[in-house]
C-alpha positions in Angstrom: 148.4 152.9 347.7 151.9 150.7 347.8 151.5 147.5 349.7 153.0 148.4 353.1 154.8 144.9 353.2 156.1 144.5 349.9 158.2 148.3 350.5 159.4 147.2 353.5 161.2 144.3 352.1 162.5 146.2 349.2 163.8 148.6 351.5 165.9 145.9 353.2 167.8 145.3 350.0 167.7 143.7 346.6 169.1 139.8 348.3 166.5 139.6 350.8 163.7 141.2 348.3 164.7 138.4 345.9 164.8 135.7 348.5 161.2 136.5 349.3 159.9 136.5 345.8 161.2 132.8 345.4 159.4 131.8 348.3 156.2 133.9 347.0 156.0 133.3 343.7 152.7 134.0 343.1 152.3 137.2 344.9 152.2 140.0 342.8 154.2 142.7 344.3 152.2 146.3 344.6 154.6 149.3 344.7 151.8 151.8 343.6 152.7 155.2 344.6 155.9 154.2 346.2 158.7 156.8 346.8 162.4 154.9 345.5 163.8 158.0 344.8 167.5 157.1 344.3 167.3 153.5 345.6 169.7 150.5 344.7 167.4 147.9 342.9 169.8 146.4 340.2 169.3 143.1 339.7 165.7 143.0 341.7 163.3 140.5 340.5 160.1 142.4 339.8 158.2 140.5 337.0 154.6 141.6 336.5 155.0 144.5 339.8 152.2 147.3 340.2 154.6 150.6 340.1 151.8 152.9 338.8 152.7 155.7 339.8 155.9 155.6 341.5 159.1 158.3 342.2 161.7 156.1 340.7 164.0 159.3 339.7 168.0 158.3 339.8 166.7 154.7 340.9 169.6 151.9 339.8 167.9 149.2 338.3 170.6 147.7 336.4 170.3 144.0 335.1 166.3 144.2 337.0 163.5 142.1 335.9 160.7 144.2 335.3 158.8 142.2 332.3 155.1 142.6 332.7 155.7 145.2 335.1 153.1 148.0 335.4 155.1 151.1 335.4 152.4 153.6 333.7 152.8 157.4 334.8 156.0 156.2 336.6 159.0 158.9 337.0 162.5 157.7 335.8 164.4 160.5 335.2 168.0 159.9 334.8 167.0 156.4 336.3 170.0 153.4 335.4 168.0 150.5 333.8 171.1 149.6 331.6 170.9 145.3 331.0 167.5 145.3 332.7 164.4 143.0 331.2 161.6 145.2 330.1 159.7 143.0 327.9 156.0 143.4 327.7 156.0 146.2 330.8 153.7 149.1 330.8 155.5 152.3 330.4 152.8 154.5 328.9 153.2 158.0 330.0 156.3 157.6 332.0 158.9 160.5 332.4 162.2 158.9 331.3 164.4 161.9 331.0 168.1 161.1 330.7 167.8 157.6 331.5 170.4 154.7 330.7 168.5 151.6 328.9 172.1 150.6 327.5 171.9 146.5 326.8 167.9 146.6 328.2 165.5 144.9 326.4 162.3 146.3 325.6 160.4 143.4 323.4 156.9 144.4 322.9 156.6 146.9 325.7 154.3 149.8 325.8 155.9 153.4 325.6 152.7 155.5 324.8 153.1 158.8 325.3 156.4 158.3 327.0 158.7 160.9 327.3 162.4 159.7 326.9 164.1 162.9 326.1 167.6 162.5 325.9 167.6 159.0 327.3 170.0 156.3 326.0 168.8 153.6 324.0 171.9 152.9 322.3 172.0 149.0 321.2 168.5 148.3 323.1 166.3 145.9 321.7 163.0 147.7 321.2 161.4 145.0 318.5 157.3 145.2 318.0 157.5 148.3 320.8 154.6 150.3 320.6 156.1 154.3 320.4 152.5 155.9 319.7 153.5 159.7 320.6 156.6 158.7 322.1 159.3 161.4 322.4 162.8 160.5 321.4 163.8 164.1 321.2 167.6 164.1 321.9 167.6 160.3 322.6 170.9 158.4 321.8 169.6 155.5 319.2 172.5 154.4 318.0 172.7 150.6 316.8 168.7 150.4 318.7 166.6 147.8 316.8 163.4 149.2 316.2 162.2 146.3 313.8 158.0 146.3 313.6 158.0 149.2 315.6 154.5 151.1 315.7 154.8 154.9 315.4 152.4 157.8 315.0 152.6 161.1 316.1 156.2 160.2 317.4 159.1 162.9 318.1 162.0 161.9 316.4 164.0 165.5 316.6 167.6 166.0 317.4 168.9 162.5 317.0 170.4 160.3 314.4 168.9 157.9 313.0 171.4 156.3 310.6 172.0 153.2 312.5 168.6 152.5 313.9 168.2 148.6 312.7 164.9 147.6 311.0 163.6 151.0 310.9 162.2 150.5 307.3 159.9 147.9 309.1 158.0 150.3 311.4 154.5 150.3 311.4 152.7 153.7 310.9 149.5 154.4 312.6 150.1 158.1 311.3 152.5 160.7 310.3 155.5 161.4 313.2 157.8 164.2 313.5 161.0 163.8 311.9 163.1 167.0 312.8 165.7 168.7 310.0 168.3 168.4 312.7 167.4 164.6 312.9 168.0 164.4 308.8 171.5 166.4 309.5 172.3 164.2 312.4 171.5 161.4 310.2 173.5 162.8 307.2 170.4 161.4 305.3 170.8 158.0 306.1 167.3 157.3 307.3 165.4 154.8 305.2 163.2 156.3 302.7 160.1 153.7 303.9 160.6 154.9 307.2 160.1 159.0 305.7 157.4 158.3 303.8 155.2 156.8 306.6 156.1 159.4 308.9 154.6 161.5 306.2 157.8 163.5 304.9 156.9 164.7 301.6 158.4 163.2 298.5 159.9 166.3 297.0 162.1 166.2 300.2 163.1 162.8 300.2 164.0 163.0 296.9 166.8 165.7 297.4 167.5 165.1 301.3 170.7 163.1 300.4 172.3 166.4 298.6 170.4 168.9 300.9 172.6 167.5 303.8 176.2 167.7 302.0 176.2 164.2 301.0 175.9 163.9 296.9 173.1 161.7 295.7 175.0 158.5 294.5 173.1 157.4 291.3 170.3 159.3 289.1 167.2 158.3 290.0 164.8 156.7 287.1 161.4 156.0 286.1 161.1 152.1 284.8 158.4 152.2 281.8 156.7 149.0 281.1 154.0 146.9 280.2 152.2 144.8 283.2 152.8 141.8 281.0 156.6 142.2 281.8 156.1 142.5 285.5 158.8 139.4 286.3 161.5 141.2 284.8 160.3 144.6 286.1 160.2 143.6 289.5 163.7 142.1 289.5 165.4 144.8 287.5 163.5 147.3 290.3 164.5 145.1 293.2 168.2 145.2 292.1 168.5 149.0 291.6 166.6 149.4 294.9 169.5 147.2 296.5 172.1 149.3 294.6 170.9 152.7 296.3 169.4 153.7 293.0 166.0 156.1 293.5 163.4 154.3 291.1 160.0 154.3 290.5 157.5 151.6 288.9 153.7 152.1 288.8 152.5 149.0 291.1 155.1 149.6 293.3 154.9 153.8 294.2 151.6 155.0 293.2 149.4 156.4 296.1 146.1 154.5 296.2 143.3 156.5 295.2 145.3 159.2 293.0 144.9 159.4 289.3 146.9 157.0 287.2 148.6 159.8 284.9 148.8 162.2 287.6 150.9 159.6 289.5 152.7 159.0 286.3 153.5 162.5 285.7 154.7 163.2 288.9 157.3 160.7 289.2 158.6 161.4 285.5 158.8 165.2 286.7 161.3 163.9 290.0 162.8 161.2 288.1 165.5 162.0 285.5 165.8 158.9 283.6 163.4 157.0 281.6 164.4 153.2 281.7 162.2 151.6 278.9 161.9 147.9 278.7 161.5 147.1 275.1 159.6 143.9 274.6 157.0 143.3 272.5 154.3 143.8 274.9 155.8 147.0 276.1 156.2 148.7 272.7 152.6 147.9 272.1 151.2 149.9 274.9 150.1 153.2 274.3 151.4 154.6 278.2 154.6 153.2 277.2 155.0 154.9 273.8 153.7 158.2 275.3 156.5 158.0 277.7 159.2 157.3 275.2 157.9 160.6 272.9 158.2 162.5 276.4 161.5 161.6 277.1 162.9 162.2 273.8 161.2 165.5 273.9 163.3 166.2 277.0 166.6 165.2 275.6 165.9 167.6 272.9 165.4 170.5 275.3 168.3 169.9 277.8 170.7 168.2 275.4 171.1 165.2 277.3 170.2 161.6 277.7 166.8 160.5 279.5 165.8 157.5 277.5 167.6 154.2 278.7 166.0 151.6 276.4 166.8 147.7 277.5 165.4 144.4 275.6 164.4 141.3 276.9 163.4 140.0 273.1 164.0 141.0 269.3 161.1 143.2 268.9 162.7 146.1 269.1 164.6 146.0 266.3 162.7 143.0 264.1 159.2 144.2 263.9 158.4 147.7 266.1 157.3 150.3 263.9 156.9 154.1 265.1 158.2 157.3 263.8 161.2 157.7 266.5 162.4 154.3 266.3 165.6 155.4 264.5 166.2 157.8 267.7 165.5 154.6 270.3 167.5 152.2 268.3 170.1 154.8 267.7 171.3 154.5 271.5 173.3 151.4 272.9 170.5 149.3 273.8 170.8 147.3 277.1 170.8 143.7 276.3 169.0 141.6 278.5 168.0 138.8 276.3 167.5 135.5 278.2 167.1 137.3 281.6 165.6 134.6 282.8 168.7 132.7 282.8 170.6 133.7 285.9 174.1 134.1 284.6 173.0 136.1 281.4 171.3 138.6 283.8 173.9 138.8 286.3 176.2 139.7 283.1 174.2 142.4 281.8 173.0 144.1 285.2 176.3 145.8 286.2 176.7 147.4 282.7 173.4 149.0 282.4 174.0 150.2 286.2 177.1 151.7 285.0 175.6 153.5 282.0 172.8 154.5 284.1 175.0 156.1 287.0 177.3 157.9 284.3 176.8 161.5 283.3 176.0 161.9 279.7 174.8 164.3 276.8 172.2 163.4 274.4 174.7 163.5 271.6 176.5 160.5 273.3 175.1 156.8 273.1 173.7 155.3 276.3 
């Protein structure tokens, strides 16, 4: 039960309450089970208060300080928490339908199994918040900062995630529900890392933007190379990702525990262009040669360019001996020789990106 004296002081008004708190800083307010429905508690000093459980429906807590407050099972339906400090607050299993959190700070708070349906969370700081099994159905999350948020069995339905900050850094403890309505409201602009962590199938991620009416901006590609060329491959991969090019390279994208060739075969089926790093190391690698053969066979079948060779040394022209060498060197080869020189790389990359993005037929050169 709530401490009757504490409830009485709070009902006398926020000014009196805050003065009392200043005079009694070591007292932990006990509002356990109090019915404060509709009360005006704006700017109230409620640090560390025990408000479990309590009826705070339609209460005005704008600008209140609820840091470290224990609010498990509290009912906050339609409450105004705009500008409130809820850092480290315990809101597990709280019912927070249609509440206003605009301008609030929820840093490292615990929203485990909280029901935030229809809540206004636009621009709210939710860094490192625990959102395990939290329900965000219909919530306004525009420009909310969810950097390092913990999710798992979390419900993201009927909400726009396109402007959420830091969503790609979410820590996934299990799959979450990302509704088709959310995909459409977000126009497909949801970080792929987040979708994968939430358990969205790779096939759907690949075609998501085109399914919601937004054309895929760039063709996707599979990067084939020897592990000895990983430094260059890593730089190329990072720069392609930065330009919104869907690409795959084994050590970045393969699922642990899956058979290597099964993973590669899946990637090649999903990605429509093969970028081969034609170095001495890569052109002596049987897997790379196998992928070149497959790409050229696909070109023969589909009458379009699939193979995009780039070189970082002279081995392709000077020393490589292979039955399909003529087919490879007949293409315009992306020239990244001296790539470790910044100016050289920066000059070559835009030309390669343009060629990769340009629709072409197999009869044309790369």
